[in-house]
C-alpha positions in Angstrom: -0.2 0.1 0.0 1.4 3.4 -0.8 1.8 6.2 1.6 -0.1 9.4 1.0 1.5 12.2 -0.6 2.8 15.0 1.8 3.2 18.2 -0.4 5.2 20.8 1.9 4.1 23.6 -0.4 1.2 25.1 -1.8 0.9 24.8 -5.5 -1.4 28.0 -5.7 0.9 30.3 -3.6 3.9 29.5 -5.9 5.6 32.1 -7.8 7.2 31.7 -11.2 11.0 31.3 -11.4 13.0 34.4 -12.5 14.3 34.4 -15.8 18.5 33.5 -16.2 20.4 36.6 -16.6 23.6 36.8 -18.8 25.6 37.6 -15.7 23.6 34.6 -13.7 24.5 32.0 -16.6 28.1 33.6 -16.7 28.7 32.9 -12.9 27.0 29.5 -13.4 29.5 28.6 -16.3 32.4 29.8 -14.4 31.6 27.8 -11.2 30.7 24.5 -13.2 34.4 25.1 -15.1 36.1 25.2 -11.8 34.5 22.3 -10.9 35.2 20.1 -14.1 38.3 21.7 -15.0 41.7 19.7 -13.7 44.4 22.0 -12.2 47.2 20.2 -13.4 46.6 19.3 -17.0 43.9 22.1 -17.7 41.6 19.6 -19.3 37.9 20.4 -18.8 36.0 17.1 -18.5 32.1 16.4 -18.9 31.6 15.2 -15.2 32.5 17.1 -11.8 36.5 15.8 -11.0 37.0 14.6 -7.3 39.0 17.9 -6.8 38.6 17.6 -3.0 39.7 13.9 -2.5 42.4 13.6 -5.4 42.9 17.0 -6.1 43.4 16.6 -10.0 41.7 14.0 -12.5 42.7 10.4 -12.5 45.1 10.5 -14.9 47.2 13.3 -13.3 46.5 11.5 -9.7 47.6 7.8 -10.6 47.9 7.6 -14.6 45.0 6.0 -15.6 44.4 7.1 -19.3 41.6 9.1 -19.9 38.9 8.7 -22.6 39.1 11.4 -24.9 35.7 11.5 -25.5 34.9 12.8 -21.5 36.9 15.7 -22.1 37.1 18.7 -24.2 40.6 19.8 -25.1 42.1 22.8 -23.7 41.8 25.8 -25.4 44.6 27.0 -28.2 46.3 30.5 -26.7 45.1 33.3 -29.0 47.7 35.5 -28.9 49.2 37.2 -32.0 52.5 35.4 -32.9 
């Protein structure tokens, strides 16, 4: 037998979500970049890295080879030659 649902808010009093601004989007992208970029090799992965426990990606930590499909290559420099 299923337990009855216990709603913790009233839908009729809910307000719409405020739209995302460019500043919020830039701040979120910067925060996600910090969580998904290895500080040693500067690769940006498609998943959050265990930076608190390992301090880097697995390849930098213990040599486990990374699948190139799991990361995006670091951007090449854009300085004039």
